[in-house]
C-alpha positions as CSV (number, residue, x, y, z in Angstrom):
1,M,34.4,80.9,20.2
2,R,36.8,83.2,21.9
3,Q,38.5,86.0,20.0
4,G,42.3,85.9,20.6
5,E,42.1,83.5,23.6
6,G,44.0,80.2,23.7
7,L,46.7,81.4,21.3
8,G,49.5,81.6,23.8
9,A,50.3,84.8,25.7
10,P,52.7,86.5,23.3
11,L,51.0,85.5,20.0
12,P,48.0,87.8,20.1
13,R,50.1,90.8,21.0
14,L,52.6,89.9,18.2
15,L,49.9,89.4,15.5
16,A,47.4,92.1,16.6
17,D,48.5,94.6,14.0
18,A,49.1,92.1,11.3
19,V,45.9,90.2,11.0
20,E,42.2,91.0,10.4
21,L,40.9,88.6,13.1
22,M,42.2,86.1,15.7
23,L,39.9,83.3,16.8
24,S,40.3,80.2,19.0
25,E,37.7,77.4,19.0
26,D,37.4,74.4,21.1
27,D,34.0,73.0,20.0
28,P,34.1,71.0,16.8
29,Q,30.3,71.4,16.4
30,T,30.7,75.1,15.7
31,L,33.7,74.9,13.3
32,P,31.7,75.5,10.1
33,E,30.4,78.9,11.5
34,V,33.9,79.8,12.9
35,V,35.6,79.0,9.6
36,A,32.9,81.0,7.7
37,R,33.5,84.0,10.0
38,A,37.2,83.7,9.5
39,F,36.9,83.5,5.7
40,A,34.5,86.4,5.6
41,A,36.9,88.5,7.7
42,A,39.8,87.5,5.5
43,T,38.1,88.4,2.2
44,S,35.9,91.4,3.0
45,G,36.8,95.0,3.1
46,R,40.6,95.2,2.9
47,P,41.5,91.5,2.5
48,G,44.1,90.1,5.0
49,P,45.2,87.1,7.0
50,V,43.3,85.6,9.9
51,V,44.4,83.3,12.7
52,L,42.3,80.4,13.7
53,S,43.7,78.4,16.6
54,L,42.4,74.9,17.1
55,P,43.5,72.5,19.8
56,E,44.7,69.1,18.7
57,D,41.7,67.3,20.1
58,V,39.4,69.5,18.0
59,L,41.5,68.8,14.9
60,T,41.2,65.0,15.3
61,E,37.6,64.8,16.6
62,Q,34.8,63.9,14.2
63,A,31.6,66.0,14.4
64,D,28.2,65.6,12.7
65,V,27.6,69.1,11.5
66,R,26.0,70.8,8.5
67,D,27.9,73.2,6.3
68,A,27.7,76.8,7.3
69,P,25.6,79.0,5.1
70,A,27.3,80.5,2.1
71,P,28.4,84.1,2.5
72,T,26.1,86.7,1.1
73,W,28.5,89.2,-0.4
């Protein structure tokens, strides 16, 4: 997981002040943890939007993964 990478050059700069967190993920095996982190960032403290960038091949690939642990808040 790379924070803010892979989102295109101007996108992170444009969104930096408007979002809680920007993530880019290219490994489908770690998506449950990445989505859990994004959800936690979006709903904790002062709630706000997050950006999660996923390449097309990650969106269409199947992965055998367990669900991420439930948040503990």
